[in-house]
C-alpha positions in Angstrom: 157.5 80.9 125.8 160.7 80.2 127.8 161.1 76.6 128.9 162.7 75.4 132.1 166.5 74.9 132.5 165.9 71.2 133.0 164.0 70.8 129.7 166.6 72.8 127.8 169.4 70.6 129.1 167.6 67.4 128.3 166.4 68.4 124.9 168.3 66.2 122.4 168.6 69.2 120.0 169.9 71.5 122.8 173.7 72.2 123.1 174.3 71.9 126.8 177.5 74.0 126.8 175.8 76.8 124.9 172.8 76.7 127.4 175.3 77.0 130.3 177.1 79.9 128.6 174.0 81.8 127.8 172.7 81.3 131.4 175.8 83.3 132.5 175.0 86.1 130.0 171.4 86.1 131.2 172.5 87.2 134.7 173.4 90.6 133.5 170.8 93.4 133.7 170.3 96.9 134.8 170.4 95.9 138.5 173.3 93.5 138.1 175.9 95.0 135.8 178.9 93.2 137.3 179.5 89.7 138.7 182.5 87.7 140.1 183.0 84.1 138.9 181.9 82.8 142.3 178.7 84.8 142.2 178.0 83.6 138.6 178.6 80.0 139.7 176.2 80.4 142.7 173.5 82.0 140.6 173.6 79.5 137.7 174.2 76.4 139.8 177.3 75.6 137.8 180.4 74.1 139.3 183.0 76.9 139.8 185.4 75.3 137.3 182.6 75.0 134.7 181.6 78.7 135.3 185.3 79.7 135.1 185.7 78.0 131.7 182.5 79.5 130.4 183.4 83.0 131.5 186.9 82.7 130.0 185.4 81.6 126.7 183.0 84.5 126.7 185.8 86.8 127.6 187.9 85.6 124.7 185.1 86.5 122.3 184.5 89.9 123.9 181.1 89.0 125.3 182.5 89.7 128.8 185.2 92.1 130.0 187.0 91.7 133.3 187.8 94.6 135.6 191.2 93.5 136.8 191.2 95.8 139.8 188.0 94.3 141.3 188.1 91.0 139.5 184.5 91.4 138.3 183.0 90.9 134.9 180.7 93.1 132.9 179.2 92.8 129.4 181.7 93.4 126.6 181.4 95.0 123.2 180.3 91.9 121.4 177.2 91.6 123.7 176.5 95.4 123.5 176.6 95.2 119.7 173.6 92.8 119.7 171.4 95.5 121.3 171.6 97.6 118.2 170.2 94.7 116.1 167.3 94.0 118.5 164.0 95.7 118.0 163.9 99.3 119.4 160.9 99.9 121.6 162.1 103.3 122.9 159.2 105.2 121.3 156.6 103.0 122.9 158.3 103.2 126.3 158.4 107.0 126.0 154.7 107.2 125.1 153.8 104.8 127.9 155.7 106.7 130.7 152.9 109.2 131.6 150.3 106.4 131.9 152.7 104.2 134.0 153.6 107.1 136.3 149.9 107.8 136.9 149.2 104.2 137.6 152.1 104.0 140.1 150.8 107.1 141.8 147.2 105.8 141.9 148.1 102.3 143.3 151.3 103.2 145.3 152.9 100.0 143.8 155.5 99.2 141.2 154.5 99.0 137.5 156.0 96.9 134.7 155.6 97.4 130.9 156.3 94.4 128.6 156.3 93.8 124.9 156.2 90.6 122.8 159.6 89.9 121.2 159.6 86.8 119.0 157.1 85.1 121.2 158.5 86.1 124.5 157.1 88.8 126.9 160.1 91.0 127.6 160.2 93.8 130.3 161.0 97.1 128.6 160.3 99.5 131.5 159.7 99.6 135.2 158.6 102.3 137.6 159.3 101.6 141.2 157.4 102.8 144.2 158.9 104.3 147.4 157.1 101.7 149.5 159.2 98.7 150.7 159.4 96.1 148.0 162.0 93.9 146.5 161.3 93.5 142.8 162.6 90.5 140.9 162.9 91.7 137.3 164.5 94.4 135.3 164.3 95.9 131.8 165.5 93.4 129.2 164.5 90.3 131.1 162.1 87.7 129.8 159.1 87.6 132.1 158.6 84.0 132.8 156.1 81.7 131.1 152.4 81.0 131.3 152.5 81.5 135.1 153.3 85.2 134.7 150.8 87.9 134.1 152.4 89.0 130.9 152.7 85.4 129.6 149.0 84.8 130.3 148.0 88.0 128.6 149.9 87.4 125.4 148.9 83.7 125.3 145.2 84.4 125.9 144.8 86.4 122.8 146.8 84.2 120.4 145.1 81.9 117.8 143.9 78.5 119.1 146.7 76.8 117.3 149.4 79.0 118.9 147.8 78.7 122.3 147.8 74.9 122.1 151.4 74.9 121.1 152.3 76.9 124.2 150.2 74.6 126.4 152.0 71.6 125.1 155.4 72.9 126.4 156.7 72.1 129.8 155.4 74.3 132.6 157.9 74.7 135.5 156.8 74.5 139.1 158.3 77.9 140.3 156.5 77.8 143.6 153.9 75.6 145.4 151.3 77.9 143.8 152.4 77.6 140.2 149.7 76.1 138.0 151.2 73.5 135.7 148.3 71.4 134.6 147.5 72.3 130.9 143.7 72.0 131.4 143.8 74.4 134.4 146.0 76.8 132.4 143.7 76.6 129.4 140.7 77.5 131.6 142.7 80.4 133.1 143.6 81.7 129.6 139.9 81.6 128.6 139.1 83.7 131.7 141.8 86.2 130.8 140.5 86.5 127.3 137.0 87.1 128.5 137.8 89.5 131.3 140.8 91.3 129.8 142.8 91.0 133.0 145.4 88.4 134.4 146.6 87.6 137.9 149.7 86.1 139.3 149.2 84.9 142.9 152.7 83.9 144.0 153.0 81.7 141.0 156.5 82.8 140.2 157.9 84.2 143.4 156.7 83.6 147.0 155.6 86.9 148.5 154.9 88.6 145.2 151.5 89.0 143.3 150.6 90.9 140.2 147.6 92.0 138.1 147.9 93.1 134.5 146.0 94.1 131.3 146.7 94.5 127.6 147.4 97.7 125.7 146.0 97.6 122.1 147.1 99.6 119.0 144.9 101.3 116.5 143.9 98.0 114.8 143.3 96.1 118.1 146.5 94.1 118.2 148.2 93.8 121.6 151.0 96.4 121.6 152.1 95.9 125.2 151.1 94.6 128.5 151.1 96.4 131.8 151.2 94.9 135.3 151.0 96.2 138.9 153.4 94.2 141.1 152.5 94.0 144.7 153.8 92.2 147.9 151.4 89.5 148.9 150.8 91.3 152.2 149.4 94.3 150.4 147.2 92.3 148.0 144.1 91.6 150.0 140.6 91.8 148.4 140.3 95.6 148.6 143.8 96.3 147.3 143.4 93.7 144.6 140.2 95.4 143.3 141.9 98.8 143.4 144.9 97.6 141.4 142.7 95.7 139.0 140.5 98.7 138.1 143.5 101.0 138.0 145.5 98.9 135.6 142.5 98.3 133.3 141.8 102.0 133.3 145.4 102.9 132.5 145.6 100.3 129.7 142.4 101.6 128.2 143.7 105.2 128.3 147.0 104.2 126.7 145.1 102.2 124.1 143.0 105.2 123.2 146.1 107.3 122.9 147.5 104.7 120.4 144.3 105.0 118.4 142.3 102.0 119.6 138.5 102.3 119.7 136.7 99.3 121.1 133.4 100.6 119.7 134.2 101.6 116.1 130.5 101.5 115.1 129.7 104.2 117.6 132.6 106.3 116.3 131.4 106.0 112.7 127.9 107.0 113.7 128.9 110.1 115.6 
């Protein structure tokens, strides 16, 4: 899973300049296609001169392109070329759309679809609600660590060795409600594995909660995870139960569509 910025910069095998340069590239997503140098410096916490040098280096290698009329930067051809190498999940996203749309309609809340890419849960689709809500993620963005719903779901169903490896990594304190103690996280992952549902109660962002469940393919592997993302003020006991049952039902229906049968003996007998 992703580690904190502090741990990356203090890792003796980490190249600090590369970490800072990649932190600038990581700012770009579907909601933030252009940035000024001042904005990039503010968002990354870099000194303006450091950000300027990083941006000019990325520009020289065509990872960034400057719009001279607005003095803003966008992703360049070198960055876009990498997207053609990354795994294509468009068919899964297309198949998931009807299930996600029904889930959004049933709950009245935003819905996120994520897949595991090289050990990281990555957002591949979002459906927004018309209700007031400021979402904090976008397609293509890594969805946090073991504090996030998607991180918990993928970690909970990994092998004991893989899970312990994840638990041994640093766990950032995103908010006062983030659980960082490995024993507490381990107990939470056990609960997720038993119940098939994960929660985030302001663990990543103050004012934002979520509930999610896994989607399984025809052999039972986790093909994706789905979450309903809700403002804390709309996540009381009644709303939480509604969203929990809705997301579990949606994931079960999508899993069945992909060919998963949780009761193969019953199918064989019929």
